MIMI-789399 format. One record per residue: residue in one letter; z negated, x, y of N, C-alpha, C in turn. Coordinates in steps of 0.02 Angstrom, whole numbers, plus 50000, padded with zeros to 5 digits. Atoms other than C-alpha are relative to their C-alpha. Layout:
N
AZXYZXYZXY
...
# end
This chain:
607
X499565004749966427675734455069500605003550031
X499474996549964428785748155140500694999149968
X499355001350031430155743855014500064992949975
X499935007050016429885725255002500664997450028
X499365002749977431605717155009499884994250048
X500075005449951431685706655165500554994849989
X499615006050010432555691655090499524994150003
X500445005949997431905674155110499674998849932
X500275001150067431695672554922499445004949984
X500514995050016430735688954904499374999050042
X500585000949958429605685455052499604993849980
X500365006050022429175667954991499605001549937
X500364998050060428705675354823499395004250018
X500554995749978427635688354912499454995850032
X500505004349968426775675055018499624995949948
X500345003950052426415664554864499515004249961
X500444995550036425575679954789499455002950044
X500554997949957424445682754940500185004650057
X499814995849943425445693755060499914996150065
X500135003249936425005690055241500595000850047
X499444999449952426335686255373499895005450052
X500124994749951425475698155494500215006849974
X499794993650029425795712555374500765000549997
X499275000050000427615707455360500265001650070
X499804998549931427755707755550499895007450016
X500114992949988426975725055556500555004149967
X499464996450035428255730855428500664999250036
X499395001449962429635722655528500075004850059
X499974995749941429195732655684500025007349981
X499934993150024428995748655584500735001449984
X499294999150016430775746155524500435000550062
X499644999449937431365743755702499945007250026
X500104993149977430615760655747500395004949956
X499644995650046431375768655592500764999850012
X499285000649985433115762055636500185004150061
X499914995749941432925771055803500674998650034
X499375002049968434345761355883499854995450058
X500165004149941434045755256061500524994750016
X499475004949986435655745256055499934993549962
X500045006150041435075732255929499724994250039
X500345005549966433875721956035500065000750075
X500025000149928434035716856216499324997650026
X500685002049983432335708556218499614999349935
X500425000150060430965711356089499314997650019
X500685002449988429345701456087499515005449976
X500484994950017427835712856083499714999249930
X500245000250069427175717555911499344996349995
X500655003350004425395711955946500064992450010
X499895007249989426005695156012500284996849937
X499705002650062427045692755854499484999749944
X500535000150051425565697355743499544994050011
X500415005849985424545684055832500344993549977
X499645006050022425895671055799500014999449924
X500005000050074425965676255616499324997849973
X500675001950023424085674555598499864992650012
X500115007149983424145657355679500324995349949
X499685004250050425215651055534499504997349949
X500515002250048423655649755425500215001349929
X499854999250071423855647255238500744998649986
X499305000850019425545648455153500174992749987
X499785006950008426465631955164500695000049966
X499364999650036427815631455028500474994350018
X499565005449981428475615055098500465001850058
X499584997749945429165624355248500455005649974
X499544995350034430725633555187500035006950032
X499974993549966430585647555316499315002450024
X500684998349980428695649355328499905007649999
X500144992849995428275666855392500605004549999
X499394995950003430085672755393500195002350070
X499794997749934430485683955542500764999650008
X499285000349987432195681855623500145001950072
X499774998349933433205686655776500594995650018
X499425003949978434515677855881500405003950051
X499544997049953436015683655979499834997850071
X500235001549933435695684456165500484995850042
X499685005549965436855670156208499724993349974
X500355005850028435665658156119499304999750031
X500635000649963434155651656214499395000149953
X500665000250031432365654956160499494999250056
X500465001849946430975647556264499585006050022
X500414994649971430145660056382500315006849996
X499664993550007431405673856344500654999850040
X499375000149962432865678956456500614999349954
X499345000350032434645674556404500495003550046
X499554996149957435935686956468500734999349982
X499314999950025437505684356362500325006950009
X499754993249994437645703156379500195002050071
X499834998649930437785702756569499384999450042
X500625000349960436275707356678500044995250059
X499945004349942436955697856827500004992649983
X499985007050022437105681856725499324997649975
X500635001450035435325682556656499604994350032
X500455005349978434205667256667499434999449950
X500575001050044432515662656594500064993349965
X499945006250038432665649856455499354996150002
X500605004249997431445635456476499894996049936
X500055003550063431795627856305500355004049946
X499634997050055432315633756134500664996449990
X499395003250023434095630756082499834995349943
X500155005150051434155615655965499915003249932
X500044996950066434475626555812499395004449994
X500604995750002433095638855857499384995749990
X500585004550008431875624355871499944997649928
X500025002150070432355618455696499725005649956
X500234994450040432045635755625499255001350010
X500724999149987430355637555709499604994449967
X500365005650031429855620255646499955001049925
X500024998650072430255626555471499575006049984
X500474994650011429005640755495500255006950016
X499734993449986430145654955550499715002950064
X500304996449944429535668155674500545004050037
X499494996549960430735673755812499715006250031
X500264993749973430495692055855500385002550062
X499654997649941431845694455987500734998150003
X499305001549986433605693456057500425006349992
X499594994250018435035704756002500625000850045
X499424997949960436495713656085500644996649977
X499365003350015438275707056090500555002750043
X499444999249953440005709356159499914994950055
X500175004249942439795702456334500374993349998
X499755006850001440035683656342500354998349935
X499745001350068440425683956156500765000749998
X499284998949996442165690556197500175006749969
X499834993850035442635703356066499784999949928
X500174999450071442565708055883499775007049982
X500134992950012442065726255904499275002050011
X500714998449987440275726455973499885005550050
X500094994649952440595739756104500104997750072
X499895002649933440955728456254499354997550030
X500675001749975439185728856320499795005150052
X500264995249952438365736656473499375003549976
X500594997050030436885740956362500215005149948
X499814995550054436825754456228500344996249943
X499625003350053438065750356091499605000649934
X500344999450065437225745955924500405004449952
X499654995750048437625758255786500124996249935
X499865002950066438485752155630499485002549950
X500554998250045437115751955497500235004249941
X499744996450057438255759255363500285006850020
X499684993949975439235772355462500004999950076
X500055000249927438775776055644500655001650036
X499354998549968440555782255677500434993850006
X499615006250001441245764855641499714995150049
X500275005149954441105750755767499554995249962
X500455004550035439695738655727500294993149988
X499725006750005440815723555745499684995450051
X500265004549950440625709755872500264993049989
X500424998549943440295699755960499265000249982
X500715000650019438685697155861499755006649970
X500134993250027438385715855841499265001149983
X500714998650011436485717055860499714995949943
X500265004250054436135702455743500205002649932
X499764997450064437205709755604499655006549982
X500324993550013436465727255621499274999149981
X500705001250015434685720555621499914997649928
X500045002450069434985711355457500185005649951
X499774994750046435915726055378499465005349990
X500554995150007434425737555411499394997149964
X500585003150032433255725155328499434998850047
X500535001249951432295722455490499784992749997
X500135007250007432425703455473500434997449943
X499605002950054433025692755327500624996450024
X499405003349973434215683055438499995000350076
X499945000249927434855682155615500574995350017
X499475004349976435895670055715500495003950043
X499484997749955437535674755794500384994050025
X499545005449985438965664455861500685002049974
X499344998550027440755663155801500514995350031
X499425003649974442315657755894500645002749970
X499404996750025443595670455836499875004349938
X500174995850058442675679155694499365003950009
X500594996149983441065685255773499434999349950
X500505000550053440035679155625500245002949934
X499714997550063441185687155496500175007450004
X499804993049993441865703755561499385004649999
X500594995650004440125711455595499684999949930
X500275000450068439575705355423500385004749954
X499584995750042441035714255340499875007450013
X500094993049981440735730355436499305002749982
X500694997850014438875730655392499754997949931
X500165001350070438915725055209499494994349991
X500455005750006438035708355234500404993549997
X499695006650004438395689755218500064997150070
X499905003449936439135680455366500244992949989
X499835007050010439135661455363500234996950066
X499725003449942440275652755487500084992649981
X500005006950025439895634155464500564995750028
X499575005149972440955618955491499814998650072
X500135001349930441135616055677499604993550009
X500395005949984439825604055742499414998849955
X500575001250045438605605355596499365003150027
X500584997149967437435616855693500094998850075
X499955001849929437085610955870500125006250043
X499884994849950437725621356015499584999050062
X500455001049943436395614556133499575006250009
X500384994049987435595629656215500375006449984
X499584994150014437055641456178500485000950059
X499504998649948438075649856315500694999649968
X499365000950033439845644256274500475005950010
X499434995549992441325655556244500614995550008
X499515005549999442655642656197499634993949974
X500465005450019441605626956197500264995849943
X499735004550051442775616756087500065003449932
X499904996350063442845630555954499395004049979
X500594995950014441105638355958499574997149944
X500545002050044439785637955824499505005649994
X500494995150020438165646755788500185002249930
X499884997250067438375658155637499365003149974
X500614997650034437125665355513500155006449962
X499964993750037436915683255450499405000349953
X500544999350049435885686455293500205005249949
X499864995150052435735698555149500264996849936
X499765003450060436105685455016500324993350021
X499665006449987437205669955007499504994350000
X500485005550004435765658854954499554999750062
X500404999949939434725664555104500394996950058
X499595002649946436155660855223500074992549995
X499925007250009436395643655148499344996350012
X500655003049986434525640055158499914999150075
X500055000449928434555643855344500474994650027
X499515005049978436125633355366499744992949989
X500245006850014435355618155283499394998350043
X500595001349960433775620255386500174998150072
X499875001249929434585620455557500614995550012
X499425004449990436095609255528499784992750003
X500245006749987435255593655596500434997150056
X499565003149950436355581555693499644999350067
X500285000149932436055583155880500414995350044
X499645005049961436545567655978500155002450070
X499884997749932436445577356141500585004950005
X499444995450001437835589156088500644995949990
X499405004250004439505580756124500485002249945
X499564997550053440355591655993499674999949931
X500345000250065439075588855855500334994749955
X499715004650050439675580455695499494999149944
X500535001350049438545572155566500205001549928
X499884997950068439085581955414499335001249964
X500594998350040437795583055275500075007149975
X500014993250027437345601055235499764999749928
X500175001450070437385598955047499805006449964
X500204994150039436595610654919500605002949964
X499474997050040437665622754822500034996849931
X499925002250069438345617954653500155006049957
X499754994650042438995628054507500755000050003
X499284999750000440765634154505500274996149940
X499695003250057441865623054398500355005249956
X499684995150044442695631354248500655002950026
X499384997549971444335632754342500084997250070
X499905002149931444825631654525500585004050029
X499424996949969446295635954638499805003250067
X500164996349939446185648854777500655002350033
X499424997849963447525651454909499885006850031
X500064993249973447835669454961500645001950037
X499394997749967449055678455076500475003249949
X499514996850045450655683254985500045007450014
X499964992749992450945701654957500465001950058
X499534998549945452385701055081499704998950068
X500285001549934451315693955219499305002850012
X500654996749988449695703655194500105005950048
X499974994449952449335716155333499355003949997
X500594995650002448175731055321500095005950048
X499884994949949448915742055460499975007149971
X499964993450031449225756455341499395002149960
X500624998350036447495755955260500084998249926
X499875001150071447945757855076499364998649962
X500635001150035446115758355024499764992850010
X500205006949988445795741555105500434995249958
X499555004150041447305734255016499785000249927
X500224999350070446695741154849499344996349990
X500635003650005444965734054884500114992549994
X499865007150003445685716854914500284998149932
X499725001350066446695717654753499454999749947
X500554999950048445125722254656499574993750007
X500425005949989444145708054736500344993649974
X499645005750027445495695654688499934999749924
X500095000050073445325701154507499304997549982
X500675002750012443455697254520500004992450006
X499945007349993443885679754580500324997049938
X499675002550061445065677554433499525000049941
X500484999650055443675683054315499504994250003
X500455005749993442635668654384500344993449984
X499635006150018444005656154338500524997950050
X499535001949947445125656254491500735000849977
X499284999350002446985652954485500235001550071
X499814997849933447725662354633500694997350018
X499375002949976449085653854733500195003650065
X499794996149942450035664954855500354995750052
X499705003549944450485657955026500335005050047
X499734996349943451625664555161499524998850059
X500515000849949450305667755295500265000950071
X499724998849934451505670055440499774994950051
X500205005249953451055653355518499265000550017
X500714999049986449195656755500499915005450054
X500054994549952449445673055596500244997850069
X499755002549936450435664055730499474995750035
X500565003949972448985651955753499465004750026
X500524995349979447765666555761500165003150067
X499794996849937448765674455902499894995550060
X500075004649944448615658756007499305000150031
X500695000549975446725660456025499895004250062
X500094995649942446805675056147500635000550043
X499384999449962448645675356197500214993350030
X499845006649974448715656556229499494997650051
X500415002749946447835645056350499284998649980
X500715000950018446225643956249499555005050037
X500414995249963445665659156347499744996950065
X500245003449939445475647156494499314997049989
X500685002550014443925640056407499495005450016
X500454994549983443125657156422499955000950076
X499974999349927443675658056604499564994850033
X500405005449970442825641356640499265001650001
X500714998450005441145648656588499785004850056
X500214994749953441145663556706500455000450062
X499545000049943442415658656841499645002150064
X500354998549938441125659256981499785007350001
X500224993050003440435676056923500595004750011
X499414995749992442175683556913500235000350073
X499785000249930442555678057090499495002950048
X500524997949953440875681757173499735007049986
X500304993650018440315697257078500405003149942
X499564997650055441785704256975499755006449968
X500244993750028440945721256953499474998949947
X500535001350049439595712856848500294998949930
X499685001550064440845709156709500305006449971
X499724994150034441315722456581500765000250011
X499294999649983443065728856626500464997049947
X499575002650052443825724656457499914992549993
X500125007250003442995707556452500354996550057
X499675003049942443635703856627500754999849991
X499274999750010445405709256582500234994749951
X499825005050050445425697856431499964993050030
X500125006949976444725682456518500424998350061
X499625001549938445665684156683500734998449986
X499325002150018447295681356589500084992550011
X499975007349990446855662956610500274998250068
X499775001649932447275664056795500754999250005
X499275000649999449115665156751500254993549968
X499795006150035449125648656654499924993950044
X500045006449966449425631156719499774994649952
X500185005650043448855614256654500584998249954
X499415001450042450635611656592500045004849941
X500014995150055450485627756491499514998049946
X500515002150049448915621056410500264994649955
X499735005350042449805605456351500575002649955
X499474997250042451305615456289499695003649940
X500344996750055450115626056185499714995049950
X500275005150044449285610456117500554997149955
X499455002850040450965603556061500245005049948
X499774994950047451495619955983499495001049944
X500524999350051449835621755893500014994249951
X499995005950044449945603955825500555000749947
X499464998950049451605608455744499825005249949
X500204994750046450915624355668499464997549952
X500535002750043449375615355603500304995349947
X499695004550048450455602055522500365003949945
X499634995950049451445615855435499545003049947
X500444996850048449925623755352499544995149963
X500455004850032448945607955309500194998749927
X499835001050071449945604855148499815005949956
X500194994150039449595622655092499254999849985
X500735000350009447725620955120499824994549950
X500155005650045447765604455027500165001349927
X499814998450070448495612554870499445003449961
X500494995750033446955623054834499294997650015
X500705001749987445065621654824499755003750062
X500164996249939444845635354954500475005950006
X499594994149986445695650555031499575006249995
X500354993650001445245668855016500435005150037
X499654994849961445715682555140499555006150006
X500434994349983445125700155180499594998250062
X500395001449940443695699055304500285003950059
X499684995849949444485713255402500595003649968
X499424996550029446175721955380499905007549994
X500134992850002445495739455413499375001450041
X500594997949962444095749355496500215003950063
X499874996249939444025756555672499365003650021
X500574996049975442905770055746499884998450073
X500145000849928442065769755915500505004150041
X499504995949965443285783555963500664996250006
X499385004049996444745771955921499964995150057
X500085005049946444045759156043500005003350068
X499974996549936443845772156179500725001450019
X499304998649987445675776356160500404993650015
X499655006349992446245758156150499494994349994
X500535005250003444975744656198500234993349974
X499755006750016446115730056152500344999649932
X499615000350062447285734056006499594999349937
X500415000650061445975737255870499624993349997
X500355006449999445015721755926500464994449976
X499525005150021446565711055906500145000449925
X499864999150072446915718355734499424997549957
X500585002350039445135714655674499984992549995
X500005007350002445435696255713500574996949961
X499415002550035446995694855606499844994349952
X500185004950051446135685155466499444995350021
X500565004249977444815676655574500184995350057
X499885003849938445585670055736500264992949988
X499715006750012446465655055657499504995049972
X500445004150041444945648355566499714994050039
X500305005449963444065638155700500534995350029
X499455004349975445715631955772500214995049947
X499815004450055446095624555600499414996049971
X500595003750021444335617455582499825001449927
X500214997950067443925627455426499305002950003
X500634996350005442225633455370500145006749965
X499864993350026442055651655316499365003449978
X500574996150025440915663455221500255006949981
X499844993050015441085682355223499495002749951
X500454997850053440345690055066500155007249981
X499884993050019440105708555024500265000549928
X499724998750067441085715154874499925007449985
X500074993050021441235731754784500235004750055
X499814995349948441275746454903500665003449984
X499364996650009442935755154930499905006949969
X500054993450032443335771654847499745005350047
X500264995249951442845780555009499294998350020
X500695001849985441135772055013499914994850053
X500075005349949441505759655150499934993249965
X500145006450034440945741755114500634995749991
X499485005050011442105728955038499754993250023
X500205006749978442125710955098500594995349993
X499525005550002443055694755064499744994450044
X500215006149966443045679055169500324994149964
X499785006250031443165662155085500044994650054
X499885005149949443855647655188500134993349966
X499885006750027443855628855157500014994950055
X499965005449952444115612355243499304998350026
X500645002049968442765605555359499574996149951
X500485003550042441215599855267499925002849930
X500034997150068441495610755113499615006549998
X500414993949998440215624155159499655001349933
X500354999250064439285620954996500455002949946
X499534997450049440845624754894500085007550008
X499934992949988441065641754976499385003849976
X500624996750022439235645954944499965000349924
X500025000150072439405640954762500425005749971
X499574994550024440825653354740499725006850019
X500244993549976440065667254845499365002249964
X500614998250037438395666554752500185003649936
X499774996650061439355671554596500365006550016
X499584994249983440505683854683499605006050024
X500374994649970439215694054778499705005049949
X500294995250047438235701554631500505003149952
X499494997150044439835704654533500345006050032
X499664994649966440415717054665499535004850035
X500434995649960439195723954793499395002249961
X500584997450036437815735054726499354999350040
X500595000149958436625735254875500104995350059
X499985004649944436195723755019499975003950066
X499994996749936436665729755192499995007549994
X500074992850002436165747755225499385002149961
X500614998650038434635746555112500165002449930
X499914998350071434365752454934499784994249955
X500205005850039433915734854878500604997249962
X499455002550042434995728854734500144992750016
X499815007049991435955712654755499714995949942
X500295004150054435005699154657500544997049956
X499535003350045435855691954504500114992850021
X499845006949982436715675354528499564995249960
X500415005150032435615660454490500394993549996
X499675006550006436265643954424499704995250050
X500235005049952436155629954549499644994449963
X500315005950029435115614454521500544995549971
X499485003950033436065603554398499954992650015
X500065007149983435455586954467500304998550067
X499745001949934436175577254612499455000450053
X500474999949945435355579154781499904993050027
X500115006549968434675565054887500654997750033
X499385002649971436125553954937500615001349957
X499454998650046437175559254788499904996149934
X500025003050066437595551754619500395004549952
X499664995850050438045561654462500494995849961
X499485003450038439645556754374500295004749949
X499694996050053440305563154208500744998649999
X499275000750005442175566454201500235004149940
X499764996550060443105571154044500755000049993
X499275000250004444935569554088500335003350059
X499614997149946446135572254232499605001350063
X500434998649943444685572454356499635006649992
X500334993650010444035588754281500325005450043
X499764994649956444225604854381500675002749976
X499364997150016445985611554388500514995149974
X499555005050027446755595354326500224995250056
X499655003449945447855583154425499584995650045
X500385004749959446535570754485499345002850027
X500624997249975445135582854527499954999550076
X500005000549927445655581754709499694993550024
X500325006349981445035563754709499255000850007
X500714998549994443285570754685499865004650060
X500134995149947443385585754802500154997050069
X499835003149936444205575454940499434995750025
X500565004349982442695563954938499345003850004
X500614996049994441465578354945499655001549935
X500314998650064441155580454759499865007449991
X500154993050016440325596354699499825000349926
X500114999350072440235602754521499285001949986
X500684998450020438515602554442499995004449939
X499984995950060438925609354271500554997749953
X499575001750057440105609754123499534999249940
X500465001450055439265602253970500364996149946
X499715004150053439545591153818499644993349995
X500305006550014439245573153772499535000649940
X500365000450063438055568153635500515000049943
X499534999050056438815569853460500234993449969
X499765006450026439325551553443500554997050043
X499435002449960440925550453545500665002249969
X499324998250018442775550353507500424999750064
X499584999449941444155554553630500714997749983
X499335002650010445815545553647500435001650062
X499514999549946447385548753750500324993150007
X499755006849990447855531853823500765000050007
X499275000749991449635525653820500164999550074
X499785000549931450615526653981499905006550039
X500034994349957450515538354128500685001350032
X500514995149983450795550054213499554997550057
X500244994750044449515556254237499724997249935
X500305001950063448945555754057499254999150011
X500715001649990447205548054044499644999649934
X500395000450061445825549253915499554993949999
X500525005150007444605536553849499465002849955
X500584997650037442875541453791499674993849969
X500265005950035442215529453659499445002049953
X500554998750046440545529053568500214998349928
X499825001150070440725530553379499495003549955
X500484997050046439545533753234500275006349967
X499704994050029440775546453164500315004450053
X499754996049944441035554953331499755007149999
X500224993149993440665572453394499845001250074
X500134998149931440115581553552500655002350033
X499374998649965441525582853679499875003350068
X500064996449937441795594253830500104995350059
X499935003849937441495586053999499725004250057
X500304997049940440995590754176499584994750036
X500425004449959439615583254284500115001950073
X499894999049928440025581254468499524995650039
X500405004049954438935575254611500454997450055
X499595003149948439745563154732499544996350048
X500415003849952439005556154894500014992649982
X500055007150016438385538654859500444995850046
X499595003749952439305532955015500734999949981
X499304999650020440945537654931500134996949931
X499915002750067440645529454762500494994149999
X499555005749997441525513454813500735002150006
X499324997449992443055522954870500265002949935
X499804996950063443075532654708500164994749947
X499905005150051442915517254598500634995950014
X499415004049983444305508254691500645003149974
X499404996650024445515521254627500045000649925
X500004999550074445075519454442500374994049971
X499605005650026446405509054353499734997549933
X500175002750065446105497454205500405003949947
X500605003350027445625498954065499365004150010
X500594995749990444425512254130499514996950049
X500525002249954442785508654217499445005049998
X500574995449997441125516754255499424997149960
X500565002150041439735515654126499505005549992
X500514994950012438365526354050500225004449941
X499804995250051438745542153950499385004049980
X500564996050026437445550753839500225007349994
X499844992950002437385569753851499655003549942
X500254996250057437015583153722499255001450006
X500714998549990435305586653800499564993949997
X500395006150005434765568553776499974995850063
X500005003849938434975563253957500634995650003
X499425004349989436205550254020500255000750071
X499704999549934437385549754168500564994950004
X499445004549992438655537954239500665003749987
X499374996950015440415541254179500524994949980
X499455004550018442095534054128499914997149930
X499975003250065442165521453987500644995849999
X499395003850007443615511253920499864993249968
X500025006550033443815492853879500335000849931
X499714999350067444175490953691500754998549999
X499295001750001445865482853729500435005750024
X499614994449974446385498853816500205005049948
X499844995050052446455508453653500644998349962
X499395001850034448005499253596500555005150017
X499484994949990449345512553572499735006850017
X500304993549983448105526553610500005004749941
X500014994950052448075542853514499305003049996
X500654996950010446455549453440500075007650004
X499944992749990446275567253503499325003449995
X500684997250006444445570253457500005007149973
X499984993550032444935585353354500065005850049
X499924994749951445325595153512499355001950034
X500644998449971443515594453570499934998650074
X500035001549928443955589353747500704999350028
X499365001449969445335584153864500375006450021
X499684994049976445665601453935500365003649943
X499694996750058446015608753763500614996149976
X499435004150020447155594153722500595001250047
X499464999049951448155596253883500325006949991
X499744993250008448315615053855500445000649938
X499604999850062448985612153679500634995950007
X499435004549994450145597953725500535002650048
X499534997449951450935607253871500025007649997
X499944992750004451545625053837499905003250068
X500164996749936450905636953969500595003850027
X499514995849966452105644254095499685003750058
X500414996949947450725652254198500235007150015
X499844993249978451195667654299499365003450023
X500594996549977450025681054360499704996650062
X500215003849942449955672354529500534994750012
X499525005049978450745656054579500195001750072
X499764998649933451785657454737500274993750031
X499745005749964452145644254867500125001950072
X499894999149929452825643655041499844993650037
# end
C-alpha cells in the first residue's frame, strides 16, 4: 500500500477489491510523518481516533461517492469539535457544527483528518503570512507554497489525502495548485455553500477544491455543491457532469503584447507550449487585449473591496492589533482610508470595466491564462512581503469580480523542472465545460501528480448519455461546435456528449435563404451516414431552445449509426424547395469548409 495512488478513483477500486479504510488511514498518517513538515496541519485528529472512524464505516458502500476517502480542510472552514483559527491564535474558536460543505462530504462517506495552515485570514497568495511554521512547497522547498490555502495544497501534492478544501477570493485555490503541481478547482460563486466559513471578502468568497486529478476534483465539487438556503449568497446552479470536448471550440487568451511574466522567459515558453496543446485538442485561439482584465484585478486589493476584509477583523485590529500578522494588518488596514463614497465610486468604475470585457468573454467558449506569471522564493518574500504577492495575483484577482469559474490544471514541466500550469476560465455555471477540457489537457502534459511518482491517468471519455434533468439533442448544422449558432446551445447550458454519425439512410440539404445557412436532414432509402454532434441540454431550457428554431425546421427523432435514436432537427418536406443536396460532403462542417475558403490565421486577434 505504500505506493497506492491516493486518488478517489484508485481508492474506490482498492476498496472494491477488499482494502480496508483503516489501513488507508494508517498509510495516510505514515505519509504525514514522511513529509516531515510541521507547517501543513494546524490541527490533526489523532491516528487511533481516525482508525476507529474508518472501522465504523463497515462494508464498502459504492453508492457513496467518497466512502472511505480521507480529506483535509483549510482552517478557516468549520469542522465540528475542532478549533477554527483562520491562522490567528487570538481569533480561535471551537466549531460546534460542520460547515455545510464539510457535512455534505462526510455524508458521502469521506473521513476528515484535520485542518490545514493558511495565510492568515485568507489574505495572501504566498502561504508565508502565518504565525505558525510555513508549509514547505512540495516540489521545491525554496519556492513559496502559495496561499492562502497553502497547507491544503501541500497535503494533496504529497499524496497525504486525495483532496482538500481551500477557499478562493483572489486566487487562493489556483496559485497554490500551480506551485505544487496539482489541480485547483475554483467553482462558480455560490455553488458551494459558505455557511461555516470565516469570510475574507464575503461577496466574492468560495470554497475551492484541491485534488490530484480533474475528475476527482469534479467529483468532490458535485458532491458538496448542494444549494444551501441559509447562505444568502448561495445560488442554485446544477453541478453538471463533464462532457466530451466538441471537435472545435474557441479559447480566449491574453495577446502577446499584454502578457506579463516579469522577465521569466521560461514561464512564457511554458505558456506557449501549453497553448499548442490546447490547439491540438481542437482549440481556435483568440487573442484579447488583457489590459482591462488587469485593471479589474488591481481593484481587488487597491480598491475598496479590501473593506470587506476589514469588516471581518475590525474589532481584533482595534482591541488586539499585535495578534494580526504585520503584513496582513498592513494590507487590510488600508480600508481605514476609504469612505462610503469611495466604495460607490469603485462600484461605478468596475461596472464600466466589466461591461468592456463582457463582449470579449462572450466571443469564446472559455478563456485560458497562465496560472501564475512567475515563481518566487521564500527569500523573495522576506525581502518584499507585498510585491511578489501582488504579481502572483495578476491572472487570478479579476476572476471572482467577473463571476467566472476557474480550473487550474498541471501541464508539462518547464525546462528547469518547475511545474507548468494553465488556468481555464468560463462564465458562471460552466464548471463542467472547464473540467471536460482539463481532463483531456492534464494527461497530455504533466507526467506525474503533485510531488509523487504516480503517473497522471489517461483521459477517459465522459458518459455519452444525458444526465438527470437533461435531454440529448442531435445537431448537424450551424449549431455544431465552432459554427455560428453553437452559442444558442452553450448559452442555455448545453454540453457536448459526442461527435458521431447518423444511421446510413439520411441525405443532407442546404436550405435556401439565410444567413446563417441552414441544413435539412432527411431520411432516404438511398442515403448515407452523416456527421453530427450530440449535445445535452437542460430540460428546463428545451422550450427556449425550440422557440428559436425557424420553419421549416422542427424537432423530431434521428436514428444513429449505433442503432439508437435521439431527438434532433428535421425538416418539413415543403422546406426542401430550392434546397441543394449536399450529401456528398458527408456532413455540414465539411460543406461549410469547402464552400467558404479558409482565411484562418495562426491566432485570431480581437480587442
